[in-house]
C-alpha positions in Angstrom: 78.8 105.2 117.4 75.6 104.7 115.1 74.9 108.4 115.0 78.4 108.8 113.9 78.1 105.8 111.3 81.2 104.0 113.3 81.3 100.3 112.6 83.6 99.1 115.3 85.5 101.3 118.1 88.7 100.2 119.7 88.4 100.5 123.5 90.8 101.8 125.7 90.5 103.3 129.3 91.1 106.8 129.8 92.3 107.3 133.2 93.1 104.0 135.0 95.2 106.1 137.5 98.5 106.9 138.1 98.9 107.7 141.6 98.1 104.5 143.4 101.0 103.3 145.3 99.7 99.8 145.9 100.9 97.6 143.2 98.7 95.0 144.2 95.6 97.1 144.3 96.9 98.6 140.5 97.1 94.9 139.4 94.0 94.0 139.9 92.4 97.3 138.7 93.9 96.6 135.3 92.7 93.1 135.3 89.5 94.3 136.3 88.8 96.6 133.4 90.9 94.2 130.8 88.3 91.3 131.8 85.3 94.0 131.3 86.6 95.1 128.0 87.1 91.6 126.8 83.3 90.9 127.9 82.2 93.7 126.0 84.1 92.6 123.0 82.7 88.6 123.4 79.6 90.1 124.0 79.4 92.3 120.6 81.2 90.4 118.4 82.4 93.0 115.6 81.6 96.0 116.8 84.7 96.4 119.7 88.0 95.6 119.9 90.1 96.3 123.0 93.8 98.2 123.9 95.2 96.5 127.2 95.3 98.3 130.4 98.7 98.0 131.9 99.3 98.5 136.0 102.2 101.3 135.5 104.8 101.9 136.7 105.0 98.0 137.8 107.3 96.7 135.0 106.8 93.1 136.4 102.9 93.4 136.6 102.9 95.0 133.1 104.9 92.1 131.8 102.4 89.7 133.0 99.5 92.1 131.7 100.9 92.1 128.1 101.0 88.0 128.4 97.5 88.2 129.3 95.7 91.2 127.5 97.8 89.8 124.0 97.9 85.9 124.3 94.8 85.1 126.4 92.2 88.0 125.6 93.5 88.6 122.1 93.4 92.2 122.2 94.3 94.8 119.6 97.1 96.4 121.2 98.3 98.1 124.1 96.7 101.6 125.9 99.1 103.4 127.9 99.6 106.9 129.3 101.7 109.8 128.8 103.1 109.8 132.1 103.8 107.9 135.4 104.6 109.9 138.6 107.7 111.6 137.3 108.7 109.9 134.2 107.2 110.2 130.7 107.2 107.5 128.2 110.5 106.7 126.7 112.2 106.8 130.2 115.0 103.8 130.5 113.2 103.0 133.4 110.0 101.4 131.2 112.9 99.8 128.9 111.5 96.5 129.8 108.3 96.9 128.8 109.0 98.6 125.7 111.6 95.9 124.9 108.4 93.2 125.1 106.1 95.5 123.3 108.7 95.6 120.4 109.8 92.2 120.1 105.5 91.5 119.4 105.4 94.4 117.1 102.8 95.8 119.3 100.4 98.8 118.7 100.3 101.3 121.3 97.8 104.1 122.1 98.6 106.5 123.9 96.1 109.2 126.4 97.6 112.2 128.2 97.5 112.4 132.0 98.3 115.4 134.0 101.8 115.0 135.5 102.7 115.4 139.4 104.6 118.6 138.5 101.6 120.7 137.3 98.5 119.6 139.0 95.7 122.7 139.5 98.9 125.2 138.1 96.1 127.7 137.1 93.4 128.5 139.3 89.6 127.9 138.0 90.8 125.9 134.7 90.8 122.2 134.6 94.5 120.6 133.9 93.1 118.7 131.3 92.2 122.2 129.2 96.4 122.6 128.9 98.4 119.8 130.3 96.7 117.2 128.6 98.1 118.4 125.2 101.3 119.8 126.6 101.8 116.3 127.9 101.2 114.6 124.9 104.2 116.6 123.1 106.4 115.4 126.2 105.9 112.4 126.0 106.6 112.3 122.3 109.6 114.2 122.5 111.0 111.7 125.7 110.5 108.9 123.0 112.3 110.5 120.3 115.2 112.8 121.8 115.9 110.1 124.9 116.3 107.8 122.0 113.4 105.1 123.1 111.8 105.1 119.3 115.7 104.0 117.7 115.5 101.7 120.5 112.3 99.9 120.1 112.0 101.0 116.6 108.8 97.9 116.1 106.3 99.5 118.2 103.7 101.4 116.4 102.5 104.3 118.7 99.3 106.0 118.5 99.3 109.5 120.0 95.5 111.1 121.2 94.5 114.6 120.0 96.5 115.2 117.0 99.9 115.0 119.0 99.0 117.8 121.2 100.6 121.0 121.0 103.3 119.3 119.1 102.3 120.2 115.4 102.9 123.7 116.5 106.3 122.9 117.9 108.2 121.0 115.9 108.9 119.0 112.5 110.2 116.0 113.6 107.4 113.4 115.0 106.8 112.0 111.7 106.8 108.4 112.7 103.9 107.9 114.4 100.3 107.6 114.3 98.1 110.4 115.6 94.0 110.3 116.4 91.6 112.9 115.5 90.3 113.5 119.2 89.1 116.6 119.9 91.1 118.3 117.1 88.6 117.9 114.6 88.3 121.0 113.7 89.9 123.3 110.9 92.4 125.4 112.7 94.0 121.9 114.8 94.2 120.0 111.8 95.2 122.4 109.3 98.2 123.2 111.4 99.1 119.2 112.2 98.4 118.4 108.5 101.3 120.4 107.6 104.0 117.9 109.5 101.7 115.1 110.1 100.7 113.0 106.4 97.4 112.2 106.2 98.1 108.5 106.0 99.4 109.1 110.0 95.7 110.0 111.3 93.3 108.0 112.7 89.5 108.5 113.8 89.4 108.9 117.5 86.6 110.3 119.5 87.4 110.8 123.3 84.1 109.4 123.9 82.1 109.8 126.4 83.6 113.9 126.9 82.8 114.0 123.0 81.3 111.8 120.4 81.3 110.3 116.8 79.0 111.8 115.1 80.6 115.4 115.7 84.0 114.1 114.7 82.8 112.5 111.4 81.4 116.2 111.0 83.9 118.1 112.0 86.7 116.0 109.9 84.0 116.6 106.7 83.8 120.4 107.3 87.2 121.1 108.2 88.0 121.0 104.5 91.8 119.9 105.5 91.3 116.3 103.6 90.0 115.1 100.7 87.8 112.3 100.1 90.1 109.7 99.6 92.2 110.9 102.7 88.6 110.7 104.6 88.6 107.2 103.8 91.7 106.5 105.4 91.3 108.3 108.5 87.8 106.5 108.7 89.2 102.8 108.0 92.8 102.4 106.1 94.9 104.1 107.8 93.8 102.0 111.1 94.1 98.6 109.2 97.3 99.0 107.8 98.5 97.9 112.0 95.5 96.3 113.1 95.0 94.1 110.1 92.7 92.1 111.6 89.6 94.4 110.8 90.7 94.9 107.1 88.3 91.9 106.1 85.7 92.3 108.8 82.6 93.4 107.5 81.4 96.9 108.8 78.8 97.2 111.0 77.9 100.6 110.7 77.4 102.3 107.1 81.0 103.7 106.7 82.8 100.9 108.5 85.0 103.9 110.5 87.6 102.6 112.9 87.5 104.2 116.1 88.8 103.8 119.4 
């Protein structure tokens, strides 16, 4: 964070799990992750925020963890994955969860996974290289074309990796936010910028797989955004949906906000 002059990082769990059938075990794991994140936030005031992990697809467990995470731990929002077993975000099975998040006007950060259908499809190539970007697009499409985006208009959703393969495919995904994790290069950003307003990008790193410094340098060297737009990506685009950070004095040199 210091190398990239990042002031505050919003923590999320990259891979909780999507394949644990024991609901009690999954609930305990989500709670342990959330308590650990909350301890980091408390021990390093001003440097971290957090998105609450949920024991999806356990609806009752998720509703309890939403209450605990947002009301007790005072988390900034919720961290979800693009798909769970054979269902993607936007599936009606998740409507009770999204209804509660919509009621709370929650911020939802979404990280991709490899769905059960597509594990080890191409020998010798890691699933993440292809499936993460593709599964992000599947989930965005399910949210919009399945009607969930209309049913739950008050949730604010942030999608990883500049929307995955979405910018290459369609121009109807404008209402969401997209982070720059593993997309801070001229090719990906130029494509995404053609369909996504600069005000809908937020800074992301995908740490520990990639660091803040290289994303900062990539954004600036890409030539896609002007200085005013870069300032928005660094900070003000996110503080528009997480206003608690709008008045905080930045710890780093630029006060970037990142996950």
